[in-house]
C-alpha positions, -999 to 999 in steps of 0.1 A, spaced: -158 -314 45 -150 -336 16 -143 -320 -16 -173 -340 -35 -194 -320 -11 -183 -287 -24 -172 -291 -61 -186 -308 -93 -175 -307 -129 -175 -272 -146 -176 -237 -127 -159 -242 -94 -146 -210 -80 -144 -196 -43 -139 -159 -34 -123 -152 0 -121 -115 12 -94 -101 36 -83 -108 61 -66 -141 48 -54 -151 83 -40 -132 111 -3 -142 102 15 -165 82 7 -196 104 -31 -189 103 -29 -181 66 -12 -214 57 -37 -233 80 -67 -214 60 -50 -223 25 -46 -257 33 -83 -259 41 -93 -243 12 -71 -261 -10 -86 -292 4 -115 -286 -20 -102 -260 -46 -74 -259 -68 -51 -227 -66 -63 -216 -97 -100 -216 -86 -90 -195 -54 -95 -159 -60 -86 -140 -30 -102 -104 -32 -88 -71 -29 -111 -44 -38 -78 -19 -43 -68 -42 -74 -100 -31 -87 -98 5 -86 -93 25 -121 -60 43 -106 -43 12 -92 -48 -4 -127 -33 24 -142 -1 18 -128 14 -7 -154 0 11 -184 15 44 -170 48 28 -163 51 6 -196 37 26 -222 52 60 -218 89 59 -228 90 94 -208 82 74 -174 94 40 -186 132 53 -194 134 69 -159 120 40 -137 152 31 -122 175 38 -90 195 61 -110 163 87 -114 142 76 -85 150 89 -52 122 72 -32 86 60 -39 57 73 -13 24 53 -6 -2 71 16 -37 54 25 -51 78 51 -85 74 64 -106 105 76 -126 85 100 -116 63 135 -128 30 141 -160 37 154 -181 5 156 -154 -16 144 -132 -18 178 -137 -53 181 -121 -62 149 -95 -38 150 -81 -49 184 -72 -79 165 -58 -67 132 -44 -32 135 -32 -11 110 -3 -33 95 -25 -65 91 -57 -45 80 -40 -20 53 -4 -29 45 -6 -65 43 -32 -64 16 -38 -27 -1 -3 -14 3 16 -43 -7 -5 -49 -36 2 -11 -50 40 -15 -42 40 -47 -61 26 -30 -90 49 -3 -86 80 -25 -87 77 -53 -104 94 -60 -138 78 -58 -172 61 -91 -181 64 -110 -211 27 -99 -220 -7 -91 -200 -18 -125 -191 -23 -137 -157 3 -161 -160 29 -135 -173 20 -111 -147 20 -132 -117 53 -145 -127 66 -110 -129 51 -104 -95 66 -134 -79 103 -125 -97 100 -92 -74 87 -107 -45 111 -134 -41 138 -104 -37 120 -86 -9 138 -77 18 125 -88 57 134 -62 79 156 -72 112 153 -57 146 176 -29 139 158 -17 105 122 -18 121 135 3 151 150 30 123 122 28 98 91 20 111 66 38 136 33 26 150 10 51 165 -25 55 181 -48 89 177 -57 106 208 -91 123 214 -106 157 208 -135 173 216 -155 161 189 -139 126 189 -130 96 211 -92 85 214 -88 49 202 -85 35 241 -118 53 246 -135 36 218 -164 8 222 -147 -25 223 -112 -15 226 -90 -24 255 -80 2 276 -44 -8 278 -45 -16 241 -11 -15 219 -30 -21 185 -16 5 164 -39 27 144 -12 43 122 16 26 106 47 38 87 75 20 73 102 10 47 100 -16 18 129 -29 -3 136 -54 -31 168 -67 -43 158 -74 -78 135 -56 -101 133 -20 -120 140 -2 -87 158 -26 -68 177 -9 -34 152 23 -41 132 29 -5 96 24 -11 79 44 20 43 38 33 20 52 57 -16 43 65 -36 54 98 -71 63 110 -82 101 120 -61 118 92 -70 153 81 -87 140 50 -93 105 32 -68 104 5 -50 73 -13 -21 88 -34 16 73 -46 43 100 -49 74 89 -68 100 115 -61 128 118 -88 164 129 -81 172 165 -86 211 171 -99 208 204 -109 222 236 -86 217 262 -115 185 274 -95 185 274 -58 149 272 -58 140 244 -82 132 212 -67 128 176 -76 103 164 -101 71 141 -89 50 118 -106 19 116 -82 -10 88 -88 -41 99 -66 -60 71 -62 -90 87 -46 -110 106 -42 -98 125 -72 -83 98 -93 -58 118 -114 -21 114 -124 -1 144 -125 39 153 -127 54 183 -108 77 205 -130 98 236 -124 92 262 -145 101 303 -147 82 329 -130 64 354 -154 71 389 -139 102 382 -116 128 361 -112 125 326 -97 111 290 -100 73 283 -100 59 247 -96 35 236 -121 14 203 -126 7 186 -160 -22 165 -154 -41 135 -165 -76 135 -152 -110 124 -157 -140 143 -173 -174 140 -152 -188 119 -182 -158 97 -181 -162 93 -142 -197 80 -145 -183 51 -166 -159 38 -138 -172 8 -125 -166 3 -83 -138 -19 -76 -156 -47 -64 -179 -46 -93 -148 -49 -118 -132 -79 -99 -165 -99 -98 -169 -98 -132 -132 -112 -136 -143 -143 -114 -172 -152 -137 -146 -149 -166 -117 -166 -150 -93 -139 -149 -71 -140 -119 -47 -109 -129 -61 -89 -103 -62 -114 -76 -36 -126 -52 -19 -159 -55 -11 -180 -24 30 -175 -30 24 -137 -30 7 -139 0 31 -156 20 58 -132 12 34 -104 24 27 -123 58 65 -130 61 72 -92 58 42 -84 84 52 -111 112 87 -98 112 73 -62 120 45 -76 144 67 -98 158 93 -70 170 64 -46 182 52 -75 204 87 -82 218 88 -44 227 54 -47 245 67 -72 266 95 -46 280 65 -29 296 76 4 279 59 0 239 71 29 216 35 36 205 36 75 193 4 92 200 -12 116 175 -37 142 175 -70 138 149 -74 158 120 -38 158 112 -10 138 94 -3 111 118 22 110 144 56 134 139 77 105 144 69 90 109 90 119 94 122 99 109 119 67 90 138 81 60 173 70 52 184 106 44 178 141 60 171 154 25 140 130 21 105 139 36 68 132 28 56 149 -6 20 149 8 18 172 40 
């Protein structure tokens, strides 16, 4: 199509929903087709997670609170954990999911968007240009995992059936010999930025015990005075409760020992009623031409390079005839193998 048939002077913007391609090669082809008619600044690659209230709270939390800003570094942070858990299975979406899987469906977009906000350096200002420049500076240092790292720090799985639900391979439009993952866990690292070298672990999947999206920042614990004391954690719950809380240690009142307490940042019922839907917020941004919370092509390209590396390793494994796909029961926390992706034996999932 000639661009004169699609655009004219004035308001010309195109909104593209995920998935933006199936891999880097297909994403590049799609991007080239769009750029034949639209300039990059007129392309809005939408991801509704960037419109969610608590995702938009990540940068204010990091940069306006000295208490948090001053510890956002490798000396203080042991690891960061991102969990996007879904309660339901694939249900009627088996045909689509067979072409996607958890890595492409959730990690390539939602999880990487969250991780980028958690790890990016402080921008010069809050303009779209400055924020995307800071994101790109971070992503240029993204570590693309090799085969050894993928075997050590990545897990894929499929949910089994129960009395009340189908196993993934029994779902409609799913290949009975499918190797498509309904669960994925892994590690992301950057060579630069405020948390350079800090392991950022992620997991996402279907048929978890509950629907929950949350981030846990695990701080290093150095004191040996109290054997029961644990690390402080900063938790951002994206949904369903929308809250931030810091877990601290305190003294028990009537007996010796340490108790755990949460210092919480929450919303009242009235405040929650004012929070717009993610898509509602982002569609408004499109009309006012604010691309801050949308994905630039250069960012998306790096996401795909990471995903392709993992997927290519898994496909090579499939060809051996003995793919390592962990099986897990529904209504739990995914496969037990996901507890083995950590770099040290003292690390574990905070949300259990």
